[in-house]
Residue, then its C-alpha position, 0 to 999 in steps of 0.5 A: m688644559n693640564t693644570v687649574k690654578d688660582y681657581l676660587p669657587p663661590n660658596d653656592l657652586l653645587k648648590d642643589r646638585v647631588i654627587l656621588i663619591t666613592g671611596a668617601g671614607q678617607g683621604l681624597g674622597r672625604a676631603a671632597a665630600l666635606a668640600y663639595a657639601a661645603h659648597g651646596a651639594t647633596v653628597i652620597l658617601h660610598g665606601r666599604k666601612v660604614k663606620k668611616l662613612e658615619s663619621i664623614y656623615d657627622e662632620i657634614a652635619l655640622l656645616g649645617k648644610a645638605e644632609a649626606i647619604i650613606y651608601p656602603l658597597d664593597f666593589e671587590k665583590a660587586e656584581e653588575q646588579d649591584f650597581q644597577i641597584t645603586a643607581q635605582s636607589i639614588a633615583q628612588q631616593i633623591g631623583r637625580l644625580d649631577g656627578i660621580l667622583h670616582n676615588a675609590a681605590f685599592l692596592y696590595g702594595l709594591s712588589p715584582i711581578e713575580h710576587q703578584s698573583i692572578e687572583q691579586w690582578r682580578t681584585i685590583l682590576q675589579v675595584n680600580l677599573i671595571a667597578p668605576f666602568a660599571l657604576t657610570k654605565a648604571c648611573l648614565p640615565l640619571l647623569k643624562s637627565a641633569p642639565d649639567a653633569s660631570i664625571i671625575v676620575t681620581s688618576d695617578s701620576h705613574t700612568s703617564n710614567p710607569t715604573a717598576y712593582w706598581g704592576a696591576f694598580v697602574v695597569a687599571k689606572t691606565g685604563m681608566e685614563a683611556l676610558v676618560k678619553s674614550l667616553a669624553n669623545e663618545w658623549e661629545q655630540s650625543i650628550p653635550h651636557l655630560r663631561i668627564n676628566s681625570v685628576t692627577p693628584g701628585v704627592v699628597n698625604s693619603p692612605q695609599r701614599a702611606q701604604t706605597h711610601p711608608g718612610e715619608m713625614k706626613h707632615t711635610l706633604r700637601q694635605p687632600e684639602d690643599i687640592m680640592s679647587t681642582y675637584l670643585y672646579l671640574m665638578g662645578p659649572d665653571s668647567a662645563h666646557v672641559s672634557g676628556e682632559t688630565i688635570f694635574c694638581 
């Protein structure tokens, strides 16, 4: 499967599920948090800036759905112990985890490789590749305990066609694509109720898009809400048979 067309999720698609969303403060992460909450999930809002997370928290409260949980963490500075503490906190506060949306992303902007420093590469690989791996590893016991668990990785179209100036970012995202396929294969027999897929959003109005394409007219682009059917499908039980795939919006 490479696309999800005309999927209409039931209102209670994610009822009683607990979903952790990284990068929930803006863009696709914010839209996913609202969509998941609207369809019955208890969402854990991760991000660096508490004010942004509080804003999303308030929006979810207005929906009259399950109360969201705020969990700030700076992935750039996080060590393995921080991810373990995150998983322990979820276990202690809620007692379960049914899904993760790896959506947090960071890049400095587009530039020739001769202008990119080793420190920039370390930071980009840390946030976009190492952090998702470490968080998945830390949360694996909780995900194993869920009757039906799903992990989604927000990818990038440049992984299939790397172009100039994307440097460490496209390397990190390509690494995540490889990790998705590797884990899907690893879990196919050992943890069949846990699946992992990646989503390539395409051209969407987001903070990252504004950074890399500052001259575009935002109102002409698709909005994050326009592609949430794909994120809902992959997080809900209707996609229980799908793993190791890259879904294009």
